[in-house]
N, C-alpha and C positions, 0 to 999 in steps of 0.2 A: 578453517573457514566452519562455520556452522550456521544453518539456517532456523532460525526459531520462529512456531507458528502453533497456535492455539495450546500456547503453555508446554510445548512440548519441540524436542530436536527434530526435525523432518533429515528427511533424506535428498541430494538434490535428484529430483527427476525431469528435471530442463536442459537440453541442450542450447546455450546461446551461442548463435553466428555472428558474424561480423556483417558489412554490411554489402560485400565481393565472396565471392567463393562458390562450392560445391554445396548444397543442402547435404545433410544426413539421411538416412530411407526416410520412407514415408510414413512409416510406424512409430517413430521418435518424435516425444515430446521437444516442441522449439519454439523460442525465444527470438527474433527476429527484430533489428533496430525498426523505428517508424519509417525510418524512408524507405528501405526494405520492400517491408510491410507494403506501403503505398504502391510501390513499383509494380511487385511480384504481386499482388494482394488475391486474383483470382486461383495463381498457381497455390499458394499458401492455404488459401479455405479449401482447398479440393484434397490434401493429404489426409492420410489416416488418422495421425499422432494429434495429439495436443497443441494448441497453436496459442504463442504470447508475444506481446510485443512490449520492446526497453521503449521507454521516451528519456531522453537527452534532455539537458537544459538546452532553449531554445526551439523542441519539437512544440507542438501544438497539441493538447489531448482530444479537442475537437473533432481533430481529423479521425478520430478511431467511432465518433456517434456512430454510423450506422452499422459499425462490425461489433461492438460491445459484447451482443449476445454469443456471439463465435470464438471469442477471446476466453480463454479459461484463466489467464495471468498475464497483469501486465507489472513489469517492473519498471522503477521509476530510479534514475541514477543519480546519486549524490555526489559528484566529484571532490568537492571537499565542503568542511564542515559550514562555511561562510556562505555556499549557495542553497539559498532558501528556494528556489523555483521549484522542488519538487513537493514542497508541504503543499501548494498551489494545486500543481497537480493531482496529488490526492484529493484534497475536497473539491475540483473541479469534477472529476472521475466520479467519485461517491455521493456528493450530495446533489449536484446539477443534472449529471448523466447519467447515475443509477447504476452503476459497474456493480455489478454482486461478485464475481471473480475474485481469486487473490490477487493483492496488491503488496506486491514486495517492493524494502527498500533494499537498493544495493551501492556497493560504493564505499564511502566516507562515512560508515551509521557509526554514531558516537553512541555511547551508554544515554549519554545528557539529550540526547534528541529523540530516542524512541517514546516517551510519555507523547512529545507533540507530534509526531509522527502518526502514532495510534488516533491521538483525536482528529488527524485529519484525513483518517481512513485505513490507514495501512494495518494488516494483519497477518504481515511476515517480515522479518528481517534476516538480511544477511552479514552478520559479523565476521570480523578479523580474528575471530578468537576457535579455541576449542569448545566443543558442545554444552559442557557442563558448565565452564566459563561463562557461555553463550545466554543459555538459561538464565543463569543467575543474575547475569545483569539484567534482562529483559524484564523478568520477576520485579526485581530491585524496581526500573525505572517505572514500570507501570505501576504501583502501591504507592508512588513517592506524593502525589497529591491525590485528594478527595471530593475536594469543592473549586469550581472554579468559576469564572467571572464569564467569561466568552461562551455563546453557544455555539457546535458543532454537529456534526453528525453523527458522533458515535453515541449519542441517546443519554448522556450523563445531564445528570442534574445541575444548573447551573444555581450563584448563591443568589442570584434575583428570585427564582423561581422557590429558593428552601425557604425565602424571607415571605412570600406572598401566601406559600402554603401554612408557615405560622400566624401570619395575620389571619386567615379566615378562621383556622382553628379556634384563634383567642377569640376572634368577632363572635362565632359559633359557641363556645364557651359563656363568655358575657349576653349572649341571647336569653 
């Protein structure tokens, strides 16, 4: 498995724990499920290491609204390629809630989904292939399209805005 972020393969610096059981030392960077975060919020926020939350299908991203500035990473689980709720979670976190930390797609992350995940605000991807293969897949996926019809929070120009710019330029030239 490889994690791709910022056009590089990065090392896993986070320990993901389940809903129950002991937590690792307070200096470890830790990712916990949303339910556990809600139950143990004060204790988890008091730890020394970095803190992240994992969102699973059925979770409510808005539950993190008061703590987004304290989270370094949010992982969103895509348990199957047919489950698209994670895309909505990404857009809600980035566009509505203003989350600026790392937003990582985990689970059944396929090459064909990476561009759409990126358009929804994801900036890292945990793929079930080796490092070079993962990097090649992400690079290829992100170059697949250059013009989009629908606006999203990734800042890319839409076809409509390109047409409008061209019309304005032609009008100015004609004047």
